[in-house]
C-alpha positions in Angstrom: 0.6 -14.3 -0.9 -0.6 -17.7 0.2 1.6 -19.8 2.7 2.4 -22.3 -0.4 3.2 -19.8 -3.0 6.8 -18.9 -3.7 8.4 -16.9 -6.0 6.9 -14.0 -8.0 3.3 -12.5 -8.1 1.5 -11.9 -11.2 -1.3 -9.4 -11.5 -3.9 -10.5 -14.1 -5.8 -7.3 -15.7 -9.6 -7.6 -15.6 -11.1 -10.0 -18.2 -7.8 -10.9 -19.7 -8.0 -14.5 -19.9 -5.0 -15.1 -21.9 -3.0 -13.3 -19.5 -4.3 -15.8 -16.7 -3.3 -18.7 -19.0 0.3 -17.1 -19.4 0.6 -16.6 -15.6 -0.2 -20.1 -14.8 2.3 -21.4 -17.3 4.9 -18.9 -16.2 4.7 -20.0 -12.6 4.5 -23.5 -13.5 8.0 -23.0 -15.1 9.3 -21.2 -12.2 8.2 -23.1 -9.6 5.4 -21.3 -8.2 4.1 -18.2 -7.0 0.9 -16.2 -6.8 -1.7 -14.9 -9.1 -3.7 -11.9 -8.2 -6.9 -11.3 -10.2 -8.4 -7.9 -10.7 -10.7 -6.8 -7.8 -14.2 -7.7 -8.6 -13.0 -8.6 -12.2 -14.8 -10.9 -14.6 -12.9 -13.5 -16.8 -15.1 -15.0 -19.5 -13.4 -18.3 -20.8 -14.7 -19.3 -24.1 -12.6 -22.2 -25.2 -10.5 -24.7 -23.3 -6.6 -24.0 -23.3 -5.4 -27.2 -22.2 -6.4 -31.0 -22.7 -4.7 -32.9 -19.8 -7.4 -35.6 -19.0 -10.0 -33.6 -20.7 -10.4 -30.2 -21.9 -9.7 -27.5 -19.2 -10.1 -23.6 -19.3 -6.7 -23.1 -18.1 -3.3 -24.9 -18.2 -3.0 -27.8 -15.5 -1.5 -26.4 -12.2 1.6 -28.3 -11.8 3.3 -26.4 -9.0 2.5 -24.4 -5.7 0.2 -21.5 -7.1 -2.0 -19.4 -5.1 -4.6 -17.6 -6.9 -6.0 -14.4 -5.0 -9.7 -13.9 -6.5 -10.1 -10.6 -4.7 -13.8 -11.2 -5.6 -13.4 -11.8 -9.3 -15.4 -14.4 -11.2 -14.3 -16.8 -13.5 -17.2 -17.9 -16.0 -18.2 -19.3 -19.3 -20.7 -17.8 -21.6 -24.2 -19.5 -21.9 -23.8 -22.5 -24.5 -19.9 -22.7 -24.3 -18.8 -26.3 -24.6 -18.3 -28.3 -21.1 -14.8 -28.0 -19.6 -13.0 -28.2 -16.3 -11.9 -24.8 -15.1 -8.7 -26.0 -13.2 -7.0 -29.1 -13.2 -4.6 -29.4 -10.3 
């Protein structure tokens, strides 16, 4: 867990974008924590889930959250609408 993260750690299964959205919302509400992405996983975002200062792939990060990527990739499919991945 990163130096700034506190609270719980949430493991997000490979490819489960909705679980990543939920993890961010949960940690924001709980004051922070850490998210572990699947080792070498791929998360394909097809639409924005938040519109804070424009379309964002994920909810705005409003608390100390560490995202441990573990070699995972967050991507959008070809031809997807433009959106920001993270707003911090």
